[in-house]
Steps between C-alpha positions, in 0.01 A plus 500: 500500500837665499659605162807313382835663564595471137352660176205336330437534139155418343576514128269408219626161365445401146432130403733368252362147449210413289419186687449478877706222671374283787836531668737740308861492600862573395492803283805503286620789276721378209667796347622323181124438416370804647245273658357398843439141586311361803334175599168388622572210741143390539413554141796299370613775264801722395410841366686768310416858418723695267551884533277561196203314683507156335429229750567124457424213731626143519330207691763285683285289736773472773426782729770754371598698797796719419715615220865606425662601179764276323791605285347388165139647549337209663366501861582287804163405663422372842220235483323250708711224340832676543679761285468521120608706215243688284530604143272803407547451142321171488368451851709196566560423859782255593568369845847571623497365857226273656357603844683345782183539709164338494315679227163389647552731800760749376588723204730772389392849614730805487831510327767704301868492393779637715754748346727195418218342288391221732124430500351479859145397576310479838205249529157502675383202716138509406348303802627819709548256796877524531801704389620257234565753223856553388717720278661304209768582262505382129845329477678290226522135565617266245366207693144578424314426164450879439864609635324717764395459872317715749695512830355647817700776676245658745199344663253577800246667285134438399422745219843632368482845354689834478821367353749763395876542467702826541677622188846427660397149598559576864151463640181299437147529614240232541155508661284263699155635393284326771733614773486860363878524510768588256837365569845632387808282443865594418558331160821385343452542122819305421395188683123543492475455880296674779603631828289509820164657450370813693155647509485784229145595588238332709142612409213476749244217462128562460339600824150624583615833641764598237489600126633207298777598237525151351785255482825511292491344155718543192759776487769679303776748565558833346837647392548645851464168672147580643273193526160520337250242626138422414282461803242224442172572651633846595409690173837669494863482375773606747854637451744423775853634546814303564429475879145361442315816586194601283568799280177510295170328462323488149142435514383237254127482388474120578524320827757243385800623307746213469835619355674811357766589244643826373500480130404684175718682254664711766468251793271741688169326453379314811315177386289323756347154442169429695285208591121432508503122571313406826396856580151584639235566249439851641874587474515380127195694421651815650848445344464462115870533459574200717708249305639758258851637476498847611751787423608839607801722407738587788812709568671181634739320247490117482779255435506272193420145590805252545526268211561130525871468403540151353610483138193449262660197325475304832134552509391332195230235592 
């Protein structure tokens, strides 16, 4: 087996979660609280750990899949039933926009805000039989009972992941995990529209005669514009440059990392959520950290997450 053409790091990760998730996702560093949030999709829970080690969990029973910060300290949450607004102070979850898809077969999956403050979320089509997942934007609509609507902008996906926006709002990334591909799109931050997609990176699929590096899951950008992506079933996180070439591989001590963010007090901590749900018994026994949030310190500097930009007084519900 030939060695990769890029550096490989094998650091010692530290678990930062007290509770192992079934399907951990969407790590989010909130600087104002000095806290890390994440979700357990299969465990119907939102978790928070502060920098001083205090962890809190909330059950929401609606498959919370992704998080984004709001201007008043609340969190926008992608759910099975649509998109909601979560209040950490009292655990209240209010539905902002009902799902425009069949919730019996689809749910929200990976999402974040763009630099202009719009919340975007991709879905997953759970029967896995057709590319029926879409990328939706949470948009104001006075004609609905809640004042909000989810409007589809991109489609042709099955398990939507890897959403990211460049700091200058000129580019966006979105992955089709089952096809092992990350797409890149020109993005107009003013209008919130996407140009024609191109293949940013196509990863090989699993074959009997080749080592398997996993398939692209959740991602983030660093301050240089490099794209960090968790490789599900590959046991690694990759850093890719602006052309889509691999710069670095970071080995993770579990088979299924799910998403990454660069956070911590100096935005130089790599947080990695992981999964244990549905994995073989032998793998779970060999990987006691599966399901935990893992962390290491890096030289790379992260970007603060974009914040949902609608005035708080519009959000009272």
